[in-house]
TORBA-394781 format. One line per field, with one value per residue (C-alpha): x, y, z; residue in one letter; residue number from 1. Coordinates in pm, 1 decimal. Example, Ala and Ser with C-alpha at 12.3 -4.5 7.8 and 13.67 -1.06 7.14 Angstrom:
X = [1230.0:1367.0];
Y = [-450.0:-106.0];
Z = [780.0:714.0];
rest = [A:S];
nr = [1:2];
This chain:
X = [-1320.6:-1181.4:-1430.0:-1396.9:-1326.1:-1019.0:-889.0:-927.2:-796.1:-485.5:-363.0:-451.3:-254.2:52.7:32.7:-93.1:222.7:434.6:242.3:-3.5:-365.8:-530.0:-320.2:-346.0:-724.3:-709.4:-464.8:-692.4:-985.6:-763.2:-700.5:-1073.2:-1079.0:-1020.3:-1364.3:-1527.8:-1585.6:-1866.7:-2065.7:-2066.2:-2184.3:-1850.7:-1635.7:-1275.5:-1218.2:-905.0:-909.8:-773.5:-474.7:-135.6:-1.0:-252.6:-239.4:141.6:126.1:-120.5:95.5:408.8:241.5:129.8:475.8:662.3:422.4:474.0:850.7:846.5:648.3:843.3:532.8:376.5:617.5:566.9:190.9:211.7:421.5:182.0:-116.8:45.3:124.8:-228.9:-374.2:-148.2:-239.2:-600.9:-559.3:-280.2:-519.3:-797.9:-589.4:-556.8:-934.9:-1062.3:-973.4:-821.1:-687.1:-348.7:-158.0:-423.2:-367.0:-43.4:-227.9:-588.6:-594.9:-711.9:-524.6:-604.3:-341.6:-438.6:-211.0:-336.6:-185.5:-387.0:-283.9:-410.9:-411.9:-468.3:-209.2:41.8:46.4:100.4:82.9:-97.6:8.2:-172.9:-39.7:-204.2:-207.5:-515.4:-547.0:-832.7:-939.9:-1155.4:-1407.0:-1526.7:-1899.5:-2164.2:-2356.2:-2715.1:-2657.6:-2332.8:-2338.0:-2027.7:-1942.4:-1861.7:-1743.8:-1796.9:-1779.2:-1418.2:-1318.2:-1481.2:-1283.4:-959.2:-1024.7:-1111.6:-770.3:-587.5:-753.0:-754.3:-386.0:-250.9:-514.9:-424.9:-56.1:-107.9:-321.1:-55.1:216.9:34.2:-13.7:359.7:481.0:817.1:836.7:942.6:600.2:426.0:643.3:534.1:169.6:222.5:382.3:62.9:-121.7:-269.4:-89.4:-173.9:198.2:218.7:49.1:-179.4:96.0:322.6:561.9:601.0:412.9:719.4:1085.8:1019.5:1045.6:731.0:699.2:638.3:590.3:783.7:1069.8:1135.6:1142.8:1260.0:1305.0:1672.9:1565.9:1349.2:1480.0:1265.4:1254.5:1155.6:1117.1:1150.9:1123.6:1198.4:1117.6:1384.6:1154.9:998.7:1261.6:1473.2:1176.3:1062.1:1408.1:1444.7:1110.9:1208.2:1547.1:1385.9:1155.9:1437.8:1464.3:1829.6:1814.4:1671.3:1716.5:1620.4:1569.9:1603.3:1736.1:1556.8:1526.6:1643.4:1661.8:1869.2:1661.6:1954.9:2193.6:1939.7:1875.0:2245.6:2288.3:2018.9:2180.0:1999.5];
Y = [1721.8:1676.5:1479.5:1102.2:1076.8:1299.4:1087.3:788.9:936.2:1104.1:778.2:586.8:828.0:784.2:410.6:255.7:330.4:178.3:-131.5:-188.1:-103.5:-376.6:-316.5:57.8:31.0:-163.8:82.9:368.9:210.5:163.6:539.6:590.5:379.1:666.2:801.3:483.9:671.7:859.9:535.3:553.7:916.9:1047.3:1221.5:1333.3:1092.6:901.4:738.0:1070.7:1069.5:1045.9:889.2:603.3:549.5:542.5:261.8:69.6:124.8:14.7:-306.7:-384.3:-317.5:-516.5:-810.6:-807.0:-788.2:-1078.2:-1308.6:-1182.6:-1117.7:-802.3:-551.1:-290.6:-325.3:-291.9:24.6:172.7:87.3:247.9:566.4:572.7:562.9:847.7:1055.6:1083.5:1304.3:1498.5:1593.1:1666.5:1904.2:2143.2:2165.0:2158.1:2066.5:1723.0:1565.4:1488.3:1409.2:1237.4:1102.1:1301.0:1629.0:1721.2:1982.4:1958.0:2143.1:2319.2:2447.7:2716.7:2804.3:3056.8:3274.6:3537.7:3754.8:4112.3:4246.3:4611.9:4839.8:4633.7:4271.2:4184.9:3859.7:3821.7:3508.4:3381.4:3116.4:3016.9:2725.3:2707.9:2475.6:2434.2:2180.6:1900.7:1651.0:1337.2:1405.4:1234.1:1414.1:1386.3:1471.2:1489.2:1654.4:1497.2:1544.3:1231.4:1458.1:1808.8:1937.6:2051.3:1740.2:1513.4:1644.5:1642.9:1284.9:1184.1:1305.3:1146.9:808.3:826.2:902.1:583.1:372.3:518.6:469.5:100.4:55.2:214.0:10.1:-313.3:-199.3:-135.1:-425.6:-575.7:-905.6:-1093.2:-1028.8:-1159.4:-1472.2:-1529.3:-1501.4:-1755.6:-1996.6:-1978.4:-2126.2:-1812.7:-1874.9:-2156.3:-2229.1:-2357.8:-2643.3:-2575.9:-2699.9:-2418.4:-2631.7:-2537.2:-2768.4:-2789.5:-2693.2:-2411.6:-2054.0:-1852.3:-1502.1:-1235.7:-877.9:-948.8:-1134.8:-1508.6:-1637.4:-1991.3:-2177.3:-2080.6:-1716.3:-1777.3:-1755.4:-1932.1:-1744.8:-1952.0:-1779.7:-2034.3:-2065.5:-2405.4:-2604.1:-2871.6:-3159.4:-2998.9:-2776.3:-3061.0:-3221.4:-2887.0:-2807.0:-3155.4:-3125.7:-2787.0:-2916.4:-3223.0:-2994.6:-2782.9:-2492.8:-2434.7:-2093.8:-2137.1:-1879.3:-1966.8:-1670.7:-1761.2:-1567.2:-1711.6:-2091.2:-2282.3:-2621.5:-2741.6:-2570.7:-2370.2:-2667.6:-2893.8:-2625.7:-2594.4:-2971.2:-2982.2:-2714.5:-2396.4];
Z = [995.9:641.9:440.8:448.8:77.7:114.4:402.5:170.5:-154.7:-12.7:138.1:-177.8:-397.4:-176.1:-102.5:-428.0:-632.2:-354.6:-243.4:-528.7:-598.8:-388.7:-79.6:-136.4:-124.2:201.8:359.1:252.1:434.3:740.3:733.6:802.1:1120.0:1368.4:1272.2:1399.9:1726.2:1550.3:1546.1:1926.7:1912.9:2038.3:1780.2:1805.9:2092.0:2192.2:1847.8:1719.3:1955.2:1787.1:2106.5:2108.0:1731.6:1742.9:1998.8:1782.1:1472.0:1656.7:1773.0:1417.4:1273.2:1540.0:1500.8:1125.3:1169.1:1414.7:1187.2:884.1:678.8:534.1:687.6:412.8:442.6:822.0:796.1:539.8:762.6:1065.9:876.8:735.9:1087.4:1197.5:893.3:1005.8:1316.2:1145.2:865.5:1113.3:1322.6:1027.6:1000.2:1358.7:1715.7:1778.1:2102.4:1946.5:2264.6:2480.6:2749.0:2792.6:2738.9:2820.7:2544.0:2187.0:1915.1:1591.1:1347.8:1098.2:805.4:551.1:282.6:96.2:-197.1:-193.2:-547.4:-633.5:-786.3:-597.6:-498.5:-135.1:56.5:387.1:578.0:885.6:1120.7:1446.9:1689.4:1910.4:2206.5:2449.4:2713.0:2582.1:2715.0:2544.9:2529.0:2320.4:2048.8:1936.3:1570.2:1372.3:1031.9:878.1:508.3:308.9:28.8:-104.5:-460.9:-421.8:-231.4:-488.5:-785.1:-583.2:-474.2:-830.0:-944.2:-650.2:-708.8:-1087.4:-1144.1:-976.9:-1151.6:-1491.9:-1416.6:-1339.7:-1651.8:-1872.8:-1702.3:-1788.7:-2147.4:-2182.3:-1971.0:-2074.0:-2258.5:-1944.1:-1790.7:-2099.8:-2087.8:-1729.4:-1828.9:-2107.9:-1864.5:-1661.6:-1956.2:-2118.9:-2451.5:-2689.5:-2736.5:-2381.2:-2204.9:-1908.4:-1675.1:-1791.5:-2006.0:-2376.1:-2606.6:-2830.6:-2831.7:-3076.1:-2964.0:-2903.9:-3044.5:-2780.1:-2896.0:-3212.8:-3045.3:-3041.4:-2681.5:-2604.6:-2279.5:-2279.2:-2252.0:-1945.2:-1589.3:-1330.6:-998.5:-693.2:-353.3:-72.5:303.3:462.0:146.3:185.2:93.4:-214.6:-374.4:-513.0:-690.3:-835.0:-973.0:-1122.0:-1303.1:-1445.0:-1563.7:-1723.4:-1918.8:-2057.4:-1815.6:-1732.5:-1566.2:-1216.6:-940.4:-582.8:-348.8:17.8:314.1:615.9:580.7:885.1:707.7:408.6:142.5:2.9:2.9:-170.8:-432.7:-505.5:-523.3:-791.8:-1007.6:-904.7];
rest = [M:P:E:L:L:L:H:F:S:I:I:F:A:V:S:A:P:L:I:G:I:K:R:G:L:L:V:S:F:I:A:L:L:P:D:I:D:A:L:F:Q:I:H:R:S:M:S:H:S:V:V:I:L:S:I:V:A:L:I:I:I:L:T:S:Y:K:I:R:R:G:L:N:F:A:I:A:S:G:L:A:L:L:S:H:P:L:L:D:V:F:Q:D:Q:A:P:L:F:Y:P:I:S:S:Y:S:Y:H:I:S:L:E:L:F:A:I:I:S:K:D:I:S:L:K:P:S:I:S:V:I:N:E:P:F:E:F:T:S:F:Q:V:L:D:A:P:I:F:T:S:E:G:F:I:I:S:L:I:L:I:G:V:P:L:I:H:V:L:L:S:H:M:H:A:P:A:S:I:H:V:A:S:M:M:N:G:S:N:S:G:F:K:S:D:G:I:P:A:S:S:E:A:V:E:V:R:G:K:A:I:S:R:D:D:V:T:I:L:I:P:T:L:N:E:E:K:A:I:G:R:V:I:Q:E:L:V:E:N:G:Y:G:K:I:L:V:V:D:G:Y:S:S:D:R:T:V:E:V:A:R:E:N:G:A];
nr = [1:2:3:4:5:6:7:8:9:10:11:12:13:14:15:16:17:18:19:20:21:22:23:24:25:26:27:28:29:30:31:32:33:34:35:36:37:38:39:40:41:42:43:44:45:46:47:48:49:50:51:52:53:54:55:56:57:58:59:60:61:62:63:64:65:66:67:68:69:70:71:72:73:74:75:76:77:78:79:80:81:82:83:84:85:86:87:88:89:90:91:92:93:94:95:96:97:98:99:100:101:102:103:104:105:106:107:108:109:110:111:112:113:114:115:116:117:118:119:120:121:122:123:124:125:126:127:128:129:130:131:132:133:134:135:136:137:138:139:140:141:142:143:144:145:146:147:148:149:150:151:152:153:154:155:156:157:158:159:160:161:162:163:164:165:166:167:168:169:170:171:172:173:174:175:176:177:178:179:180:181:182:183:184:185:186:187:188:189:190:191:192:193:194:195:196:197:198:199:200:201:202:203:204:205:206:207:208:209:210:211:212:213:214:215:216:217:218:219:220:221:222:223:224:225:226:227:228:229:230:231:232:233:234:235:236:237:238:239:240:241:242:243:244:245:246:247:248:249:250:251:252:253:254:255:256:257:258:259:260];
């Protein structure tokens, strides 16, 4: 099988830029779950079936959609699970279509360059299938990583991390304003309200409360949203944006009545 670190790093490189580093790490660990069958001394079992993993992924996605939480994470997790047998099948046999098919499959794609006086290409494409049985093993010599896989994984993991680091270093002023409102700047009180009416300098620019837009995501907050908006208005914040698309109570109406 492809080494575990490659299973992890490939998914991390794809998911981290889309859903963030922390969730990308979790999705990358989820991509390793099909190999849990090795702990039961049976490898390449039904946990490597695209059919079974598709059902599991679909259940996760539909549940997330129904509760309206974490849909992007659920989709990423489902795709990560499916990536495992798809990577495996290019290295060795895998029961991709169990229980529909009782065969395991291996896809081999190769391209060699033969260089002498002339240069010629020698492609090789083959699909091998053979009957399989889920049998236990006594010893499994499974690579966690190899020399080649380690350096590839280092690049795949390192690039998203460096990208995030550079993004934070060059974050726009609006992000720095948000951090000050959380109390990390001496010009603001710990409760997030400016200590004075004077503007605060952020990256060479004067930022006052009139330049700040407060974004409040809500879901059925009818009882609290009015009080929150009133407190913000009393403390000089005039730009308040309430984001709500699913509330079943009067959250939106109350927000509008209070000037949001």
